[in-house]
N, CA, C, O and the ligand as a Tripos MOL2 file, in Angstrom:
@<TRIPOS>MOLECULE
protein
  281   279    71     0     0
PROTEIN
NO_CHARGES

@<TRIPOS>ATOM
      1 N         -64.0290   90.1320   22.0950 N.3       1 MET1
      2 CA        -63.2940   89.6480   20.9180 C.3       1 MET1
      3 C         -62.3580   90.8290   20.3470 C.2       1 MET1
      4 O         -62.7980   91.9630   20.1590 O.2       1 MET1
      5 N         -61.1960   90.5020   20.1220 N.am      2 THR2
      6 CA        -60.3190   91.4120   19.5890 C.3       2 THR2
      7 C         -60.2730   91.0680   18.0420 C.2       2 THR2
      8 O         -60.5490   89.9520   17.6040 O.2       2 THR2
      9 N         -59.9280   92.0560   17.3330 N.am      3 ALA3
     10 CA        -59.9210   91.9450   15.8710 C.3       3 ALA3
     11 C         -58.8250   91.0440   15.4880 C.2       3 ALA3
     12 O         -57.7680   91.1010   16.1160 O.2       3 ALA3
     13 N         -58.9880   90.1530   14.4410 N.am      4 PRO4
     14 CA        -57.9830   89.2580   14.0020 C.3       4 PRO4
     15 C         -56.7420   90.1390   13.6610 C.2       4 PRO4
     16 O         -56.8940   91.2440   13.1380 O.2       4 PRO4
     17 N         -55.5120   89.6360   13.9630 N.am      5 ASP5
     18 CA        -54.2880   90.4540   13.7190 C.3       5 ASP5
     19 C         -53.5610   90.1590   12.5890 C.2       5 ASP5
     20 O         -52.5190   90.7630   12.3350 O.2       5 ASP5
     21 N         -54.1280   89.0530   11.6920 N.am      6 GLN6
     22 CA        -53.3240   88.7940   10.6110 C.3       6 GLN6
     23 C         -54.2980   88.1790    9.5760 C.2       6 GLN6
     24 O         -55.2890   87.5390    9.9260 O.2       6 GLN6
     25 N         -53.9390   88.4200    8.1830 N.am      7 GLN7
     26 CA        -54.8340   87.8830    7.0770 C.3       7 GLN7
     27 C         -53.8750   87.5000    6.0480 C.2       7 GLN7
     28 O         -52.8970   88.1870    5.7510 O.2       7 GLN7
     29 N         -54.1980   86.3230    5.4830 N.am      8 LEU8
     30 CA        -53.4230   85.7000    4.3560 C.3       8 LEU8
     31 C         -54.3370   85.3480    3.2730 C.2       8 LEU8
     32 O         -55.4400   84.8510    3.5030 O.2       8 LEU8
     33 N         -53.9040   85.5940    2.0970 N.am      9 THR9
     34 CA        -54.7590   85.2460    0.8730 C.3       9 THR9
     35 C         -53.9390   84.3870    0.0640 C.2       9 THR9
     36 O         -52.7190   84.4900   -0.0630 O.2       9 THR9
     37 N         -54.7940   83.4070   -0.5530 N.am     10 TYR10
     38 CA        -54.2760   82.3500   -1.4090 C.3      10 TYR10
     39 C         -55.0320   82.2600   -2.7740 C.2      10 TYR10
     40 O         -56.2630   82.3010   -2.7860 O.2      10 TYR10
     41 N         -54.3660   82.1480   -3.8280 N.am     11 SER11
     42 CA        -55.0510   82.0280   -5.1180 C.3      11 SER11
     43 C         -55.3270   80.5710   -5.4090 C.2      11 SER11
     44 O         -54.3930   79.7840   -5.5700 O.2      11 SER11
     45 N         -56.5840   80.1990   -5.4780 N.am     12 VAL12
     46 CA        -56.9470   78.7180   -5.6260 C.3      12 VAL12
     47 C         -57.9050   78.5990   -6.8270 C.2      12 VAL12
     48 O         -59.1320   78.6210   -6.7330 O.2      12 VAL12
     49 N         -57.1670   78.4670   -8.0160 N.am     13 PRO13
     50 CA        -58.0190   78.4060   -9.2650 C.3      13 PRO13
     51 C         -59.1130   77.3160   -9.3590 C.2      13 PRO13
     52 O         -59.9700   77.3960  -10.2390 O.2      13 PRO13
     53 N         -59.1010   76.3460   -8.5090 N.am     14 GLY14
     54 CA        -59.9520   75.3640   -8.6810 C.3      14 GLY14
     55 C         -61.3960   75.5350   -8.1510 C.2      14 GLY14
     56 O         -62.3290   74.7980   -8.4710 O.2      14 GLY14
     57 N         -61.4710   76.5180   -7.3600 N.am     15 VAL15
     58 CA        -62.6990   76.7960   -6.4740 C.3      15 VAL15
     59 C         -63.8040   77.3110   -7.5040 C.2      15 VAL15
     60 O         -63.5510   78.2400   -8.2710 O.2      15 VAL15
     61 N         -64.9610   76.7100   -7.4880 N.am     16 SER16
     62 CA        -66.0080   77.0580   -8.4120 C.3      16 SER16
     63 C         -67.4920   76.9650   -7.8840 C.2      16 SER16
     64 O         -68.4260   77.3610   -8.5810 O.2      16 SER16
     65 N         -67.6640   76.4630   -6.7060 N.am     17 CYS17
     66 CA        -69.0240   76.4390   -6.3730 C.3      17 CYS17
     67 C         -69.0690   76.4110   -4.7540 C.2      17 CYS17
     68 O         -68.0810   76.5800   -4.0400 O.2      17 CYS17
     69 N         -70.4180   76.1630   -4.2880 N.am     18 GLY18
     70 CA        -70.5540   76.1670   -2.8650 C.3      18 GLY18
     71 C         -69.9060   74.9810   -2.1650 C.2      18 GLY18
     72 O         -69.5510   75.0300   -0.9870 O.2      18 GLY18
     73 N         -69.7710   73.9230   -2.9410 N.am     19 HIS19
     74 CA        -69.1850   72.6000   -2.4410 C.3      19 HIS19
     75 C         -67.6090   72.9260   -2.0860 C.2      19 HIS19
     76 O         -67.0710   72.5420   -1.0470 O.2      19 HIS19
     77 N         -66.9970   73.6460   -3.0470 N.am     20 CYS20
     78 CA        -65.5830   73.9700   -3.0100 C.3      20 CYS20
     79 C         -65.3770   74.8670   -1.6770 C.2      20 CYS20
     80 O         -64.4780   74.6890   -0.8550 O.2      20 CYS20
     81 N         -66.3430   75.8280   -1.6200 N.am     21 ARG21
     82 CA        -66.2690   76.7790   -0.5320 C.3      21 ARG21
     83 C         -66.3020   76.0210    0.9190 C.2      21 ARG21
     84 O         -65.5600   76.2520    1.8730 O.2      21 ARG21
     85 N         -67.3350   75.0740    0.8400 N.am     22 THR22
     86 CA        -67.5630   74.3220    2.1610 C.3      22 THR22
     87 C         -66.3470   73.3270    2.5060 C.2      22 THR22
     88 O         -65.9810   73.1510    3.6680 O.2      22 THR22
     89 N         -65.8260   72.7710    1.5410 N.am     23 ALA23
     90 CA        -64.7110   71.8800    1.6610 C.3      23 ALA23
     91 C         -63.5120   72.5570    2.1550 C.2      23 ALA23
     92 O         -62.8710   72.1000    3.1020 O.2      23 ALA23
     93 N         -63.1880   73.6400    1.5390 N.am     24 ILE24
     94 CA        -62.0440   74.4330    2.0650 C.3      24 ILE24
     95 C         -62.1710   75.0480    3.4680 C.2      24 ILE24
     96 O         -61.2530   75.0400    4.2880 O.2      24 ILE24
     97 N         -63.3260   75.5560    3.6650 N.am     25 THR25
     98 CA        -63.6250   76.2480    4.9290 C.3      25 THR25
     99 C         -63.6510   75.2180    6.0940 C.2      25 THR25
    100 O         -63.3760   75.5710    7.2410 O.2      25 THR25
    101 N         -63.9790   73.9620    5.7880 N.am     26 THR26
    102 CA        -64.0600   73.0060    6.8000 C.3      26 THR26
    103 C         -62.5820   72.5630    7.2610 C.2      26 THR26
    104 O         -62.2640   72.3930    8.4380 O.2      26 THR26
    105 N         -61.7620   72.4090    6.2020 N.am     27 GLU27
    106 CA        -60.4300   72.0030    6.3990 C.3      27 GLU27
    107 C         -59.6380   73.1930    7.0720 C.2      27 GLU27
    108 O         -58.9630   72.9270    8.0670 O.2      27 GLU27
    109 N         -59.6740   74.3780    6.6340 N.am     28 VAL28
    110 CA        -58.9090   75.3930    6.9470 C.3      28 VAL28
    111 C         -59.2700   75.8610    8.3600 C.2      28 VAL28
    112 O         -58.4220   76.3410    9.1130 O.2      28 VAL28
    113 N         -60.5440   75.7070    8.6920 N.am     29 THR29
    114 CA        -61.1330   76.1610    9.9780 C.3      29 THR29
    115 C         -60.3170   75.2940   11.1160 C.2      29 THR29
    116 O         -60.1330   75.7080   12.2610 O.2      29 THR29
    117 N         -59.9120   74.1750   10.6760 N.am     30 LYS30
    118 CA        -59.2020   73.3310   11.7970 C.3      30 LYS30
    119 C         -57.9440   73.7940   12.0920 C.2      30 LYS30
    120 O         -57.4750   73.4700   13.1830 O.2      30 LYS30
    121 N         -57.2570   74.5270   11.3060 N.am     31 VAL31
    122 CA        -55.9290   75.0220   11.5710 C.3      31 VAL31
    123 C         -55.8820   76.0440   12.7130 C.2      31 VAL31
    124 O         -56.5990   77.0450   12.7120 O.2      31 VAL31
    125 N         -54.9650   75.7380   13.7370 N.am     32 PRO32
    126 CA        -54.9670   76.4490   14.8800 C.3      32 PRO32
    127 C         -54.7460   78.0690   14.5720 C.2      32 PRO32
    128 O         -53.9120   78.4110   13.7330 O.2      32 PRO32
    129 N         -55.4990   78.9950   15.2620 N.am     33 GLY33
    130 CA        -55.4060   80.3320   15.1800 C.3      33 GLY33
    131 C         -56.3380   80.9680   14.0740 C.2      33 GLY33
    132 O         -56.5220   82.1840   14.0340 O.2      33 GLY33
    133 N         -56.8980   80.1190   13.2050 N.am     34 VAL34
    134 CA        -57.8720   80.4530   12.1980 C.3      34 VAL34
    135 C         -59.2170   81.0580   12.7330 C.2      34 VAL34
    136 O         -59.9590   80.2840   13.3380 O.2      34 VAL34
    137 N         -59.5620   82.2140   12.5910 N.am     35 GLU35
    138 CA        -60.7750   82.6760   12.9210 C.3      35 GLU35
    139 C         -61.8890   82.9000   11.8720 C.2      35 GLU35
    140 O         -63.0810   82.9770   12.1680 O.2      35 GLU35
    141 N         -61.4210   82.9920   10.6890 N.am     36 ARG36
    142 CA        -62.4990   83.2700    9.7220 C.3      36 ARG36
    143 C         -61.7660   82.8370    8.3870 C.2      36 ARG36
    144 O         -60.5740   83.0510    8.1690 O.2      36 ARG36
    145 N         -62.7120   82.1470    7.4540 N.am     37 VAL37
    146 CA        -62.1260   81.6620    6.2010 C.3      37 VAL37
    147 C         -63.1060   82.4130    5.1450 C.2      37 VAL37
    148 O         -64.3230   82.3550    5.3180 O.2      37 VAL37
    149 N         -62.6340   83.0100    4.2170 N.am     38 ASP38
    150 CA        -63.5660   83.5040    3.1060 C.3      38 ASP38
    151 C         -63.1010   82.9510    1.8650 C.2      38 ASP38
    152 O         -61.9000   82.9750    1.5970 O.2      38 ASP38
    153 N         -64.0390   82.4030    1.0070 N.am     39 VAL39
    154 CA        -63.7660   81.8360   -0.3150 C.3      39 VAL39
    155 C         -64.4560   82.6640   -1.3270 C.2      39 VAL39
    156 O         -65.6860   82.7000   -1.3610 O.2      39 VAL39
    157 N         -63.7030   83.3440   -2.1720 N.am     40 ASP40
    158 CA        -64.2060   84.2230   -3.1590 C.3      40 ASP40
    159 C         -64.1300   83.4550   -4.4310 C.2      40 ASP40
    160 O         -63.0690   83.2600   -5.0250 O.2      40 ASP40
    161 N         -65.4500   82.9670   -4.8820 N.am     41 LEU41
    162 CA        -65.3960   82.1150   -5.9450 C.3      41 LEU41
    163 C         -65.3520   83.0240   -7.3440 C.2      41 LEU41
    164 O         -65.0940   82.4620   -8.4090 O.2      41 LEU41
    165 N         -65.5590   84.1450   -7.3000 N.am     42 GLU42
    166 CA        -65.3400   85.0480   -8.4410 C.3      42 GLU42
    167 C         -63.7010   85.2840   -8.7410 C.2      42 GLU42
    168 O         -63.1490   85.0750   -9.8210 O.2      42 GLU42
    169 N         -63.1480   85.7090   -7.6730 N.am     43 ALA43
    170 CA        -61.6300   85.8890   -7.6700 C.3      43 ALA43
    171 C         -60.7750   84.6320   -7.6340 C.2      43 ALA43
    172 O         -59.5680   84.6580   -7.8740 O.2      43 ALA43
    173 N         -61.4020   83.6110   -7.3470 N.am     44 LYS44
    174 CA        -60.6640   82.2460   -6.9570 C.3      44 LYS44
    175 C         -59.6460   82.6160   -5.8670 C.2      44 LYS44
    176 O         -58.4800   82.2290   -5.9390 O.2      44 LYS44
    177 N         -60.1010   83.3640   -4.8660 N.am     45 HIS45
    178 CA        -59.1950   83.6020   -3.7170 C.3      45 HIS45
    179 C         -59.7070   83.0460   -2.3800 C.2      45 HIS45
    180 O         -60.9080   83.1090   -2.1160 O.2      45 HIS45
    181 N         -58.8440   82.5170   -1.5560 N.am     46 VAL46
    182 CA        -59.1550   82.0920   -0.1520 C.3      46 VAL46
    183 C         -58.4400   82.9940    0.6960 C.2      46 VAL46
    184 O         -57.2110   83.0600    0.6850 O.2      46 VAL46
    185 N         -59.2390   83.7530    1.4960 N.am     47 THR47
    186 CA        -58.6110   84.5820    2.6290 C.3      47 THR47
    187 C         -58.8540   84.0580    3.9180 C.2      47 THR47
    188 O         -59.9760   83.7010    4.2790 O.2      47 THR47
    189 N         -57.7340   83.9940    4.7010 N.am     48 VAL48
    190 CA        -57.8200   83.3960    6.0100 C.3      48 VAL48
    191 C         -57.4480   84.4450    7.0240 C.2      48 VAL48
    192 O         -56.4420   85.1090    6.7770 O.2      48 VAL48
    193 N         -58.1220   84.6880    8.1400 N.am     49 ALA49
    194 CA        -58.0360   85.7340    8.9880 C.3      49 ALA49
    195 C         -57.9020   85.0060   10.3730 C.2      49 ALA49
    196 O         -58.6260   84.0520   10.6580 O.2      49 ALA49
    197 N         -56.9150   85.5140   11.2450 N.am     50 GLY50
    198 CA        -56.7590   84.9560   12.5630 C.3      50 GLY50
    199 C         -55.4690   85.5100   13.1960 C.2      50 GLY50
    200 O         -54.9450   86.5580   12.8170 O.2      50 GLY50
    201 N         -55.0040   84.7480   14.1670 N.am     51 ALA51
    202 CA        -53.9390   85.1710   15.0730 C.3      51 ALA51
    203 C         -52.8010   84.1940   14.8890 C.2      51 ALA51
    204 O         -53.0600   82.9920   14.9430 O.2      51 ALA51
    205 N         -51.6240   84.5840   14.6870 N.am     52 GLN52
    206 CA        -50.4920   83.7850   14.6050 C.3      52 GLN52
    207 C         -50.6000   82.7100   13.6410 C.2      52 GLN52
    208 O         -50.1840   81.5810   13.9010 O.2      52 GLN52
    209 N         -51.2050   83.0490   12.4140 N.am     53 LEU53
    210 CA        -51.4520   82.0130   11.3930 C.3      53 LEU53
    211 C         -50.1040   81.4050   10.9320 C.2      53 LEU53
    212 O         -49.0570   82.0420   10.8200 O.2      53 LEU53
    213 N         -50.2860   79.9690   10.6600 N.am     54 ASP54
    214 CA        -49.0090   79.2200   10.1840 C.3      54 ASP54
    215 C         -49.4700   78.9270    8.6730 C.2      54 ASP54
    216 O         -50.3910   78.1840    8.3310 O.2      54 ASP54
    217 N         -48.6570   79.6470    7.8830 N.am     55 ASP55
    218 CA        -48.8480   79.6700    6.5180 C.3      55 ASP55
    219 C         -48.7910   78.2180    5.8970 C.2      55 ASP55
    220 O         -49.5950   77.8550    5.0390 O.2      55 ASP55
    221 N         -47.8350   77.4550    6.3660 N.am     56 ALA56
    222 CA        -47.6160   76.0320    5.8610 C.3      56 ALA56
    223 C         -48.8530   75.2140    6.2660 C.2      56 ALA56
    224 O         -49.3530   74.3980    5.4910 O.2      56 ALA56
    225 N         -49.3160   75.4400    7.4500 N.am     57 ALA57
    226 CA        -50.6120   74.6460    7.8170 C.3      57 ALA57
    227 C         -51.7600   75.0290    7.0740 C.2      57 ALA57
    228 O         -52.5760   74.1640    6.7560 O.2      57 ALA57
    229 N         -51.9240   76.2090    6.7600 N.am     58 VAL58
    230 CA        -52.9010   76.6840    5.9910 C.3      58 VAL58
    231 C         -52.9080   76.1310    4.5280 C.2      58 VAL58
    232 O         -53.9300   75.7390    3.9640 O.2      58 VAL58
    233 N         -51.7410   76.1400    4.0100 N.am     59 ARG59
    234 CA        -51.5560   75.4840    2.6530 C.3      59 ARG59
    235 C         -51.8080   74.0780    2.6370 C.2      59 ARG59
    236 O         -52.4320   73.5700    1.7050 O.2      59 ARG59
    237 N         -51.2870   73.2860    3.7750 N.am     60 ALA60
    238 CA        -51.5880   71.9350    3.9680 C.3      60 ALA60
    239 C         -53.1410   71.6840    3.9300 C.2      60 ALA60
    240 O         -53.6200   70.8020    3.2170 O.2      60 ALA60
    241 N         -53.8620   72.4560    4.6870 N.am     61 ALA61
    242 CA        -55.3320   72.3200    4.8390 C.3      61 ALA61
    243 C         -56.1170   72.4130    3.5130 C.2      61 ALA61
    244 O         -57.1050   71.7390    3.2190 O.2      61 ALA61
    245 N         -55.4430   73.4750    2.6680 N.am     62 ILE62
    246 CA        -56.2760   73.7200    1.3980 C.3      62 ILE62
    247 C         -55.9920   72.4530    0.4750 C.2      62 ILE62
    248 O         -56.8430   71.9490   -0.2580 O.2      62 ILE62
    249 N         -54.6580   71.9980    0.6130 N.am     63 ASP63
    250 CA        -54.3000   70.7390   -0.1570 C.3      63 ASP63
    251 C         -55.0870   69.6020    0.2790 C.2      63 ASP63
    252 O         -55.5460   68.7870   -0.5210 O.2      63 ASP63
    253 N         -55.2670   69.5260    1.6610 N.am     64 GLU64
    254 CA        -56.0780   68.2940    2.2940 C.3      64 GLU64
    255 C         -57.4420   68.2890    1.5660 C.2      64 GLU64
    256 O         -57.9450   67.2360    1.1760 O.2      64 GLU64
    257 N         -58.0520   69.5520    1.3840 N.am     65 ALA65
    258 CA        -59.4080   69.7510    0.9090 C.3      65 ALA65
    259 C         -59.5200   69.3060   -0.5470 C.2      65 ALA65
    260 O         -60.6030   69.0090   -1.0520 O.2      65 ALA65
    261 N         -58.2980   69.2690   -1.2340 N.am     66 GLY66
    262 CA        -58.2260   68.7420   -2.5240 C.3      66 GLY66
    263 C         -58.0430   69.7060   -3.5490 C.2      66 GLY66
    264 O         -58.2650   69.4120   -4.7240 O.2      66 GLY66
    265 N         -57.6040   70.9860   -3.1580 N.am     67 TYR67
    266 CA        -57.2360   71.8390   -3.9960 C.3      67 TYR67
    267 C         -55.7860   72.3800   -4.1690 C.2      67 TYR67
    268 O         -55.0400   72.3120   -3.1930 O.2      67 TYR67
    269 N         -55.3580   72.8770   -5.2630 N.am     68 ASP68
    270 CA        -53.9790   73.2870   -5.5020 C.3      68 ASP68
    271 C         -54.1440   74.9060   -5.3210 C.2      68 ASP68
    272 O         -55.1360   75.5600   -5.6420 O.2      68 ASP68
    273 N         -52.8910   75.4150   -4.7080 N.am     69 ILE69
    274 CA        -52.6450   76.8710   -4.6650 C.3      69 ILE69
    275 C         -51.7750   77.2800   -5.8300 C.2      69 ILE69
    276 O         -50.7130   76.6960   -6.0460 O.2      69 ILE69
    277 N         -52.2220   78.3050   -6.6090 N.am     70 ALA70
    278 CA        -51.5220   78.8150   -7.6370 C.3      70 ALA70
    279 C         -50.2470   79.3750   -7.3180 C.2      70 ALA70
    280 O         -49.5470   79.8620   -8.2060 O.2      70 ALA70
    281 CU        -67.1500   73.0510   -6.2660 Cu       71 CU71
@<TRIPOS>BOND
     1     1     2 1
     2     2     3 1
     3     3     4 2
     4     3     5 am
     5     5     6 1
     6     6     7 1
     7     7     8 2
     8     7     9 am
     9     9    10 1
    10    10    11 1
    11    11    12 2
    12    11    13 am
    13    13    14 1
    14    14    15 1
    15    15    16 2
    16    15    17 am
    17    17    18 1
    18    18    19 1
    19    19    20 2
    20    19    21 am
    21    21    22 1
    22    22    23 1
    23    23    24 2
    24    23    25 am
    25    25    26 1
    26    26    27 1
    27    27    28 2
    28    27    29 am
    29    29    30 1
    30    30    31 1
    31    31    32 2
    32    31    33 am
    33    33    34 1
    34    34    35 1
    35    35    36 2
    36    35    37 am
    37    37    38 1
    38    38    39 1
    39    39    40 2
    40    39    41 am
    41    41    42 1
    42    42    43 1
    43    43    44 2
    44    43    45 am
    45    45    46 1
    46    46    47 1
    47    47    48 2
    48    47    49 am
    49    49    50 1
    50    50    51 1
    51    51    52 2
    52    51    53 am
    53    53    54 1
    54    54    55 1
    55    55    56 2
    56    55    57 am
    57    57    58 1
    58    58    59 1
    59    59    60 2
    60    59    61 am
    61    61    62 1
    62    62    63 1
    63    63    64 2
    64    63    65 am
    65    65    66 1
    66    66    67 1
    67    67    68 2
    68    67    69 am
    69    69    70 1
    70    70    71 1
    71    71    72 2
    72    71    73 am
    73    73    74 1
    74    74    75 1
    75    75    76 2
    76    75    77 am
    77    77    78 1
    78    78    79 1
    79    79    80 2
    80    79    81 am
    81    81    82 1
    82    82    83 1
    83    83    84 2
    84    83    85 am
    85    85    86 1
    86    86    87 1
    87    87    88 2
    88    87    89 am
    89    89    90 1
    90    90    91 1
    91    91    92 2
    92    91    93 am
    93    93    94 1
    94    94    95 1
    95    95    96 2
    96    95    97 am
    97    97    98 1
    98    98    99 1
    99    99   100 2
   100    99   101 am
   101   101   102 1
   102   102   103 1
   103   103   104 2
   104   103   105 am
   105   105   106 1
   106   106   107 1
   107   107   108 2
   108   107   109 am
   109   109   110 1
   110   110   111 1
   111   111   112 2
   112   111   113 am
   113   113   114 1
   114   114   115 1
   115   115   116 2
   116   115   117 am
   117   117   118 1
   118   118   119 1
   119   119   120 2
   120   119   121 am
   121   121   122 1
   122   122   123 1
   123   123   124 2
   124   123   125 am
   125   125   126 1
   126   126   127 1
   127   127   128 2
   128   127   129 am
   129   129   130 1
   130   130   131 1
   131   131   132 2
   132   131   133 am
   133   133   134 1
   134   134   135 1
   135   135   136 2
   136   135   137 am
   137   137   138 1
   138   138   139 1
   139   139   140 2
   140   139   141 am
   141   141   142 1
   142   142   143 1
   143   143   144 2
   144   143   145 am
   145   145   146 1
   146   146   147 1
   147   147   148 2
   148   147   149 am
   149   149   150 1
   150   150   151 1
   151   151   152 2
   152   151   153 am
   153   153   154 1
   154   154   155 1
   155   155   156 2
   156   155   157 am
   157   157   158 1
   158   158   159 1
   159   159   160 2
   160   159   161 am
   161   161   162 1
   162   162   163 1
   163   163   164 2
   164   163   165 am
   165   165   166 1
   166   166   167 1
   167   167   168 2
   168   167   169 am
   169   169   170 1
   170   170   171 1
   171   171   172 2
   172   171   173 am
   173   173   174 1
   174   174   175 1
   175   175   176 2
   176   175   177 am
   177   177   178 1
   178   178   179 1
   179   179   180 2
   180   179   181 am
   181   181   182 1
   182   182   183 1
   183   183   184 2
   184   183   185 am
   185   185   186 1
   186   186   187 1
   187   187   188 2
   188   187   189 am
   189   189   190 1
   190   190   191 1
   191   191   192 2
   192   191   193 am
   193   193   194 1
   194   194   195 1
   195   195   196 2
   196   195   197 am
   197   197   198 1
   198   198   199 1
   199   199   200 2
   200   199   201 am
   201   201   202 1
   202   202   203 1
   203   203   204 2
   204   203   205 am
   205   205   206 1
   206   206   207 1
   207   207   208 2
   208   207   209 am
   209   209   210 1
   210   210   211 1
   211   211   212 2
   212   211   213 am
   213   213   214 1
   214   214   215 1
   215   215   216 2
   216   215   217 am
   217   217   218 1
   218   218   219 1
   219   219   220 2
   220   219   221 am
   221   221   222 1
   222   222   223 1
   223   223   224 2
   224   223   225 am
   225   225   226 1
   226   226   227 1
   227   227   228 2
   228   227   229 am
   229   229   230 1
   230   230   231 1
   231   231   232 2
   232   231   233 am
   233   233   234 1
   234   234   235 1
   235   235   236 2
   236   235   237 am
   237   237   238 1
   238   238   239 1
   239   239   240 2
   240   239   241 am
   241   241   242 1
   242   242   243 1
   243   243   244 2
   244   243   245 am
   245   245   246 1
   246   246   247 1
   247   247   248 2
   248   247   249 am
   249   249   250 1
   250   250   251 1
   251   251   252 2
   252   251   253 am
   253   253   254 1
   254   254   255 1
   255   255   256 2
   256   255   257 am
   257   257   258 1
   258   258   259 1
   259   259   260 2
   260   259   261 am
   261   261   262 1
   262   262   263 1
   263   263   264 2
   264   263   265 am
   265   265   266 1
   266   266   267 1
   267   267   268 2
   268   267   269 am
   269   269   270 1
   270   270   271 1
   271   271   272 2
   272   271   273 am
   273   273   274 1
   274   274   275 1
   275   275   276 2
   276   275   277 am
   277   277   278 1
   278   278   279 1
   279   279   280 2
@<TRIPOS>SUBSTRUCTURE
     1 MET1         2 RESIDUE 1 A MET
     2 THR2         6 RESIDUE 1 A THR
     3 ALA3        10 RESIDUE 1 A ALA
     4 PRO4        14 RESIDUE 1 A PRO
     5 ASP5        18 RESIDUE 1 A ASP
     6 GLN6        22 RESIDUE 1 A GLN
     7 GLN7        26 RESIDUE 1 A GLN
     8 LEU8        30 RESIDUE 1 A LEU
     9 THR9        34 RESIDUE 1 A THR
    10 TYR10       38 RESIDUE 1 A TYR
    11 SER11       42 RESIDUE 1 A SER
    12 VAL12       46 RESIDUE 1 A VAL
    13 PRO13       50 RESIDUE 1 A PRO
    14 GLY14       54 RESIDUE 1 A GLY
    15 VAL15       58 RESIDUE 1 A VAL
    16 SER16       62 RESIDUE 1 A SER
    17 CYS17       66 RESIDUE 1 A CYS
    18 GLY18       70 RESIDUE 1 A GLY
    19 HIS19       74 RESIDUE 1 A HIS
    20 CYS20       78 RESIDUE 1 A CYS
    21 ARG21       82 RESIDUE 1 A ARG
    22 THR22       86 RESIDUE 1 A THR
    23 ALA23       90 RESIDUE 1 A ALA
    24 ILE24       94 RESIDUE 1 A ILE
    25 THR25       98 RESIDUE 1 A THR
    26 THR26      102 RESIDUE 1 A THR
    27 GLU27      106 RESIDUE 1 A GLU
    28 VAL28      110 RESIDUE 1 A VAL
    29 THR29      114 RESIDUE 1 A THR
    30 LYS30      118 RESIDUE 1 A LYS
    31 VAL31      122 RESIDUE 1 A VAL
    32 PRO32      126 RESIDUE 1 A PRO
    33 GLY33      130 RESIDUE 1 A GLY
    34 VAL34      134 RESIDUE 1 A VAL
    35 GLU35      138 RESIDUE 1 A GLU
    36 ARG36      142 RESIDUE 1 A ARG
    37 VAL37      146 RESIDUE 1 A VAL
    38 ASP38      150 RESIDUE 1 A ASP
    39 VAL39      154 RESIDUE 1 A VAL
    40 ASP40      158 RESIDUE 1 A ASP
    41 LEU41      162 RESIDUE 1 A LEU
    42 GLU42      166 RESIDUE 1 A GLU
    43 ALA43      170 RESIDUE 1 A ALA
    44 LYS44      174 RESIDUE 1 A LYS
    45 HIS45      178 RESIDUE 1 A HIS
    46 VAL46      182 RESIDUE 1 A VAL
    47 THR47      186 RESIDUE 1 A THR
    48 VAL48      190 RESIDUE 1 A VAL
    49 ALA49      194 RESIDUE 1 A ALA
    50 GLY50      198 RESIDUE 1 A GLY
    51 ALA51      202 RESIDUE 1 A ALA
    52 GLN52      206 RESIDUE 1 A GLN
    53 LEU53      210 RESIDUE 1 A LEU
    54 ASP54      214 RESIDUE 1 A ASP
    55 ASP55      218 RESIDUE 1 A ASP
    56 ALA56      222 RESIDUE 1 A ALA
    57 ALA57      226 RESIDUE 1 A ALA
    58 VAL58      230 RESIDUE 1 A VAL
    59 ARG59      234 RESIDUE 1 A ARG
    60 ALA60      238 RESIDUE 1 A ALA
    61 ALA61      242 RESIDUE 1 A ALA
    62 ILE62      246 RESIDUE 1 A ILE
    63 ASP63      250 RESIDUE 1 A ASP
    64 GLU64      254 RESIDUE 1 A GLU
    65 ALA65      258 RESIDUE 1 A ALA
    66 GLY66      262 RESIDUE 1 A GLY
    67 TYR67      266 RESIDUE 1 A TYR
    68 ASP68      270 RESIDUE 1 A ASP
    69 ILE69      274 RESIDUE 1 A ILE
    70 ALA70      278 RESIDUE 1 A ALA
    71 CU71       281 GROUP 0 **** ****
């Protein structure tokens, strides 16, 4: 395994609990190239790591999970 070569962070004010984390992780993990999804419930940040990440696709996945990006 090589280290992920890219990382994107999004501000998602609506995340508040484990359900939010699971919903976002489930959707964003489906995006091609995504290797890791971290949802920080304190900072309200979603950090996505992987290779050749598609910013628009990640945003769409977060939207699909039911959350707005600030
Ligand atoms: Cu929640």
